[in-house]
N, C-alpha and C positions, 0 to 999 in steps of 0.2 A: 626393551624394557622401558627405556626413557619415553618412547612414543606412547606406550600404554599408560604410563604415569601422566604424561601431558594430556592424553585423551580423557582419562578419568578426572583430572583436575578441571578440564574444560566442561565436562558433563556436570560435575558437582557445582561448579560456579554458575553455569547456565540454569540448572534446575533450582538452585537456591535463589537466584535472581527472579526466576519465573514465579516461584512460590511467594517470595517477598512482594513482588508486584501485585500478584493476585490478592494477597491478604491486605494490602494497602488500598486497593481500588475500591471506590464507593460502589454500592450496589447499583447496577444499571437501572435507569428509569424504564418502566414498562413501555414497550414499543406500542405506538398507537395502531389501531386496526387500520391497515392501508385502505384507502378509498379506492373505488373502481378506477378513478383517474390516475392516482399515484401508482396503483398496481400495474396498470397498462403502460404507464410511463417507464417504470422500472423494468418491466418485461421487455419492452421494445428497445430500451437502452442496452440491457444486458445481452440481447440477441446480437447487438453490434460489437460486442467484445470478442466474439469468436467462439466457436464450439467448445474449446478447451476451458474457457473462463465463464461461460454463461451461468452455470449453476452456482459457482462461487460468488459471482457478481450478484445474483439474486439474493443469496444468503446474507451477504454484506449489506446491501442496500435496504433489504426488507427488515433487517434487525436493528437498524439505526432509526431513532425517532424522527430526526430531521429529514432524512432521505425518504423514509416511508410515508411521510405526510406531504411531500412535495407535490404541488399542484400544477407546475409548469416546467418545461425544460430548463428554464433559467433557475428556478428554485432548486431543481434537482442538481444542476451543475454546481451551484454554490455549495449546497450541502455535501455533495459527494467530494468536491475538491477539499473542503474543510476537513472532512473525515479522512481523506487520503493524507493530508498534511499531518494531522494528529497521530494517526496510526503509524505512518512512516517515521515520524519523529520518535515515537516510543520504541519501535523496532531498532532504529539507529542507536538508541541508548543501550539496548541490550547488546548490540554488536560491539559498542565501544568497550564494554566490560571485557568481552572476549579479546579485543584488540590488545589488551594489556598482557596476554599470555602468548599469543602467536601473532606477531605484528603484521607481516606482509599480507597474507590472504584476507584478513579481516579489515585491514586498512583500505584495500581496494573496495570491499563491500560497503564499508562505512562511507567512503567517498560517493558511491552510487546512491546510497540512501540519502545522504546530505544533498546531493544534486537533485534528486527526485523531490525532496521537500521544497527546495528552492523553486523548481519548475511548477509544482502544484500550487505553491503560494502565489507565484507570479500569475499563473493562469486564473486563479481564484479572483485576483484583483482586476483582471482584464475582462471577465465575462460580461459585465454590464456595458462597457464602452467599446470593446473591440473583440467580439467573439472569434474572429478569424485568428488573431494573434493568440488568444487564449487557447485555441485549438492547437496551434503550432507549438506553443510552450508545453502543453500537455503531451504532445507527441514526443518532445525532446526527453521527457522523463523515461521513456521506454527506448533508450538508445543502446548502443553496444555495451554500455557499462554493466548491464545485467550478465551478459556473456563473460565479461572480464571477471566479474565477481565469482560466477560459477566455475570458471576455468581455474582461477587462483585457488579456490577451495579444493577442487578435484586434484590439482597438481600437488597440493600439500597433503593429500590423503585425508582431508577432513570431510566426513560424511555424517553430519549431525541432523537428525530429522527436524529438530526445532529450528535450526538455521534454514534448512531447505523450505520449511513451512513459511518462514518470514519472507524468503525470496519469492515463493509462489504468490503470497499475498500481495507483495509489492508489485509483482508483474500484473496481477489482477487489477490493482488500483491504477496502474498505468493504462490498462485497457479501458477501465471505467472512465478515467479522466478524459481520455481521447473520445470515447463514445458520447459522454454527456456534453462535451464542448462541440463536438461535430453535429449534434442535434440542434444546436442553437441557430437561429436565423443569421445568415451571413450578409453583411452589408456590401454592396457593390457600387 
């Protein structure tokens, strides 16, 4: 019975946070019509995220005005990394609310989200000067931490579709960050 009460409290908390966030968010700017160049750039980048993430990648990058209007691999890398930072930061805040109720599993996940924000931010700062290091830092965001997060939630018997969606989205951003930085010319 206590587990059911905890689960119901988590669901109520998460849903109210989601509704509050949605009601406070400004209306999104209309996405520009992607040009042939940006559409091909996004498509070729998303193909490099792997079969499992290609469609999600396309939806994410085509729906954002900055990524949709990118005209070069460098523009796309900067815009995608900035989008990854912001999206992951928001998801981390949602997990922090849940951390107050069931500490351990969510603490592991929050640590992964925080680490990913740091890696995306670092990679974003490096794309102009050192694309190879930017690519390495982007790759670090997709480390074993994702498995630790998923295993901790599974071990605690926590199966919340909203949390699983946040994890899938972050995994997709990890793939996007690696693909966009891998497409940059490497200096030798």
